[in-house]
N, C-alpha and C positions, 0 to 999 in steps of 0.2 A: 618225742619230738625230734625231728631231723631238719637240719639246715644244710643246704648244698649251695656252694658258690664257687665262682671261678676267679682266679687271680691271673696275672700275666702268664705265668709259666706252670701253674698247678691248679688242681681241683681240690677243694676243701670240703669235707663232710663232718658236721658236728652232730653228735647224738647225745641226748640227755638220758643217762642211765644211772640215776642216783642209787647208792646203796649196793652197787655191784662192784666186786673186787676185780681188778684187771686179770687176775689168775682164773677167774670164772667166766672169761670171755673167749669166744672163738670167732675170729674174723677171717672170712675167705672172699675171694673175688673170682668170678667166672665170667670171662669176657667183660661186659659192661654192667654186670650185676654184682652188687655188694651184698654179702650175707653176714649178719651179725647175730650170734647166738650167745645167750648168757643165762646164768642161773643165780638167783638170789637165795642164799642159804640162811636159815634162821640161826643166829649166833648161839642161842641157848634155848633149851626147851624148858618151859615153865609149866609145872604140874598143877599149879593152883587154878581153880575155876572161878575165882571171884573177880573176873574182869568186868569193868564198866563198859569198856569199848576195846576192841582189838581190830586194828586196821593194817598192821604190818603183816605182810604175807611173804611166804617163800614160794619159789617156783621158778620156772624157766620161761624165757621169751625167745622169739625168733623174729628178726626183721630182715626183709629182702627189699633192696632199694636199687632201682634202675638208674645208673649213672648217665648223665646227659651227653658225655663225651668219652672218647677212648682215653685211657690213662695207662701209665707205665706202672703196673702193679708190682714189678720186681723192686722198685725203689720207693715203695710206700712207707710212710711213717705213721705210727699210732701213739698218741699221748692221752693220758687220762688225768684230769684234775678237777676236783670239786664236783664230781658227778657228771662231768662232760667228757665224752670221748671225742677226740679230734683226730681225724684221719686226713693225711695230706698225700695226694697222688700227683707226681709230676706228669705233665703232659708229655707224650712221646715226641721224640725229635722228628721233625719233618724230614722225610727222605728226599735227598737231592735227586734231581733227574739224572738218570744213568745213561750214558751214551754207549751204544752197542755197535761196534764196527761190523760191517757186513763184508764177508769175503766172497769172492766169485770163484766158483769151481769150474775148471775146464775139463 
């Protein structure tokens, strides 16, 4: 599950990834596309075959999310708590109009 919302000066992306350790995550941004890769590794291998049910799985995932606005990826922050990855991207500073003087050649 992914939530994306905008605050006054930043864009926030929250991703539910329970059971994934922060060291097992790779987060990249290409233009306005956010890429999140991760891997859930099984903590211990159990050799017994007497399971009644086994739903915990190990494996990798990949999520690609189109961001709705341009962000300043150089100043991004990532926090992970209770299975929720929170990415915060500042909005880029608006560029002021630049005045360019014109010189006349003779």
